[in-house]
Structures are given as C-alpha cells and as structure tokens.
C-alpha positions in Angstrom: -35.5 9.8 -34.7 -32.1 8.2 -35.2 -30.6 5.0 -34.1 -27.2 3.5 -34.3 -26.2 -0.1 -33.3 -22.8 -1.6 -33.3 -22.8 -5.1 -34.8 -19.1 -5.8 -34.5 -16.6 -3.6 -32.7 -13.5 -5.7 -33.4 -13.2 -6.7 -29.8 -12.7 -3.2 -28.5 -15.3 -3.5 -25.7 -13.9 -6.8 -24.4 -10.4 -5.4 -24.6 -11.4 -2.3 -22.5 -13.0 -4.5 -19.9 -9.8 -6.7 -19.8 -7.6 -3.6 -19.3 -9.8 -2.2 -16.5 -9.7 -5.6 -14.7 -5.9 -5.9 -15.2 -5.3 -2.4 -13.9 -7.5 -3.1 -10.8 -5.6 -6.3 -9.9 -2.3 -4.6 -10.6 -3.1 -1.7 -8.3 -4.2 -4.1 -5.5 -1.0 -6.2 -5.9 1.2 -3.1 -5.7 -0.4 -2.4 -2.3 0.4 -5.9 -1.3 4.0 -5.4 -2.3 4.2 -2.2 -0.2 2.6 -3.9 2.8 5.1 -6.8 2.5 8.0 -4.4 2.4 6.6 -2.6 5.4 6.1 -5.8 7.4 9.7 -6.8 6.5 11.0 -3.5 7.7 9.1 -3.7 11.0 10.4 -7.3 11.6 13.9 -6.1 11.0 13.5 -3.3 13.6 11.8 -5.7 16.0 14.6 -8.2 15.8 17.2 -5.5 15.9 15.9 -4.2 19.2 15.9 -7.6 20.7 19.4 -8.4 19.5 20.8 -5.2 20.8 19.1 -5.7 24.2 20.9 -9.0 24.4 24.2 -7.2 23.6 23.4 -4.8 26.5 23.0 -7.8 28.8 26.4 -9.2 27.7 28.0 -5.8 28.3 26.5 -5.7 31.8 27.7 -9.2 32.6 31.2 -8.2 31.4 31.2 -5.1 33.5 30.2 -7.1 36.5 33.0 -9.5 35.8 35.5 -6.6 35.5 34.3 -5.1 38.8 34.8 -8.4 40.5 38.3 -8.8 39.1 39.2 -5.2 40.1 38.2 -6.0 43.6 40.4 -9.1 43.6 43.3 -7.3 42.1 43.0 -4.4 44.5 43.2 -6.8 47.4 46.2 -8.4 45.8 47.9 -5.0 45.4 47.4 -4.2 49.0 49.1 -7.5 49.8 51.9 -6.8 47.4 50.9 -9.8 45.2 49.9 -7.7 42.1 50.8 -4.5 40.4 48.7 -1.3 40.3 49.0 -1.3 36.5 46.7 -4.3 36.4 44.0 -2.2 38.1 44.6 0.5 35.5 44.3 -2.0 32.6 41.0 -3.3 34.0 39.7 0.3 34.4 40.6 1.1 30.8 38.7 -2.1 29.7 35.8 -1.0 31.8 35.6 2.4 30.1 35.7 0.7 26.7 32.9 -1.6 27.5 30.8 1.2 29.0 31.3 3.2 25.8 30.2 0.3 23.6 27.2 -0.3 25.8 26.2 3.4 25.5 26.5 3.2 21.7 24.2 0.2 21.6 21.7 2.0 23.9 21.7 4.8 21.3 21.1 2.3 18.6 18.1 0.9 20.5 16.7 4.3 20.9 16.8 4.9 17.1 15.3 1.5 16.3 12.4 2.1 18.7 11.8 5.6 17.3 11.7 4.1 13.7 9.4 1.3 14.9 7.1 3.9 16.5 7.0 5.8 13.2 6.1 2.8 11.1 3.5 1.4 13.5 2.0 4.8 14.3 2.2 4.1 18.0 4.0 5.8 20.9 6.7 3.4 22.1 9.1 3.9 25.0 12.6 2.7 24.9 11.7 -0.1 27.4 8.8 -1.3 25.3 8.1 -5.0 26.0 8.7 -7.0 22.9 8.3 -10.8 22.7 8.7 -13.3 19.9 5.7 -15.3 18.9 5.5 -19.1 19.4 6.7 -20.4 16.0 6.0 -23.9 14.7 8.8 -26.3 13.8 10.9 -25.1 10.8 9.7 -28.1 8.7 6.1 -27.2 9.2 6.4 -23.5 8.2 4.9 -23.0 4.7 6.8 -21.3 2.0 6.2 -17.6 1.8 4.9 -16.5 -1.6 6.7 -13.2 -2.5 4.1 -10.7 -3.7 6.6 -9.4 -6.2 6.2 -12.6 -8.2 2.5 -12.1 -8.4 3.0 -8.5 -9.3 5.2 -9.5 -12.2 2.6 -11.9 -13.5 -0.1 -9.2 -13.3 2.2 -6.7 -15.0 2.6 -9.2 -17.8 -1.2 -9.7 -18.0 -1.7 -5.9 -18.2 0.7 -5.6 -21.1 -1.1 -8.4 -22.9 -4.4 -6.7 -22.3 -3.1 -3.5 -23.7 -1.7 -5.4 -26.7 -5.2 -6.9 -27.3 -6.6 -3.4 -27.3 -4.0 -2.2 -29.8 -4.9 -5.1 -32.1 -8.6 -4.5 -31.7 -8.2 -0.9 -32.8 -6.9 -2.1 -36.2 -9.9 -4.2 -36.9 -13.0 -2.9 -38.7 -16.2 -1.7 -37.0 -19.5 -2.7 -38.4 -22.6 -0.9 -37.4 -26.2 -0.5 -38.5 -28.0 2.9 -38.6 -31.4 4.2 -39.3 -33.3 7.4 -39.3 -37.0 8.3 -39.6 -38.6 11.7 -39.6 -40.6 14.4 -41.3 -38.9 16.9 -43.6 -39.8 20.0 -45.6 -38.9 19.5 -48.3 -38.5 15.7 -48.4 -34.8 15.1 -47.8 -34.9 11.9 -49.9 -36.7 13.5 -52.9 -35.7 17.1 -53.8 -38.7 17.3 -56.2 -41.1 16.9 -53.3 -41.5 20.3 -51.7 -44.3 19.4 -49.3 -44.2 18.0 -45.8 -43.2 14.4 -46.2 -42.3 11.6 -43.9 -39.1 9.7 -44.7 -37.0 6.8 -43.4 -33.7 5.2 -44.4 -31.2 2.8 -43.0 -28.1 0.9 -43.8 -24.9 -0.7 -42.6 -21.7 1.2 -42.0 -18.2 -0.2 -42.2 -15.4 1.7 -40.7 -11.7 0.7 -40.7 -8.5 2.5 -40.0 -5.8 1.6 -42.4 -3.0 3.5 -40.7 -2.6 5.0 -37.2 0.5 7.0 -38.1 2.7 5.2 -35.5 0.2 5.4 -32.6 0.4 1.6 -32.0 4.2 1.7 -31.8 4.1 4.5 -29.2 1.5 2.7 -27.1 3.8 -0.4 -27.1 6.7 1.6 -25.8 7.4 1.1 -22.1 6.7 4.2 -19.9 9.7 6.4 -19.2 
C-alpha cells in the first residue's frame, strides 16, 4: 500500500478555484453584454419604424395639401386668374413627395424585416407597435452598462491568473508512506526472505526556473 498527502501546495488549489469562478462570472457577463447590445439594436429598429411611420403621415398630409392647392389653381386657371405653369409646379412637387414617401416605405420594410430576424417572429409591415408608459425622466434610474461590469470581471480574471502563476513558483510539501511485503526485503538487501516493510517521509518539491513559462502566461491573447 502507498499513500501520498499534500501538506502545502503553495496556494495552487485555491488559485485554480478562483480562476474557475472568475471564468464562470466572465462568461455570464459576456452573455449580458451581448443581450444588452441585442436589446439596444431592437430598440433602435422599433423607434426607427415609428419615426418613419410619422414621416409617412407628414408626406400624406403634404400630398393632400398639394391636391387641394392644385384644385384651387385649376379653377383659377379656368377663370384666367392663374397660369398653367403653377399647376405644373405643383405636379412636380407632388411627384417628388411621392418618391420620398415610397423611399421611406422601403426603409420601413427593411426595418421590420430586421426586427423580425432579431426577435425570431413573423412580422408584417403593418405590425402594431406602441411605446410603453414611461415614468417621469427624473424617476428613471441610471442604466448600469454591462460593459463596465465585464471590465471589472476581466480584471479579476487576470488577477486570479496572476495568483496561479505566483503559486506555481512556491514549494510543494507532501508526506508519503508505503507498506508492503517484499522478496527480498527492499529495505535490507541482506534479508532474502519474505519480509514486511514500511517507510515514510516528507517530500519538498520546488521549481527554481520555469524557462519563461510565466512570462508567456502573462502575455495578453493575440
């Protein structure tokens, strides 16, 4: 039988636990950062659709105004109180507004398609979107950016890795023992018979140089 027991590992076990914990928190926070970016992108699309719909309403109001003015000018031309060129000018302006309106409609179509992709839902161009009821500006709490927490966790991960590097340079003290039966006696070469034996001791192991391994571990990933 043989037994080995580590008396002092230089802090290696605690350092490994700290690294695992730091890596787990860092991974979770990276997901939070990605979720925050996704929510921000969805909000931008949401507000972009609403804004462009308002632009469509303005274009429709302008077109209705132009149509009313054309009707008035047409009647004035018939009475000889206006020139036909004024009708032409209104018609040109009407075409320009219609072209701008159609461009905005195309923009809305693209925004809705992108929103459908990000949310994983089938959305029509006329999907009903409404703003939530927001509290007064002074009562809205400050938004904590997840990138700030990610930075702190990255720093903690680096410090945990540094602790591990330092721990690897410290000595390891362990106790060992062995009992058994040998032929011949492994502890007495002059005893050729079947003999029980036992021995034990303390082992000290220390690495005096790591041939630049610590420096490589401290280098940032490429």
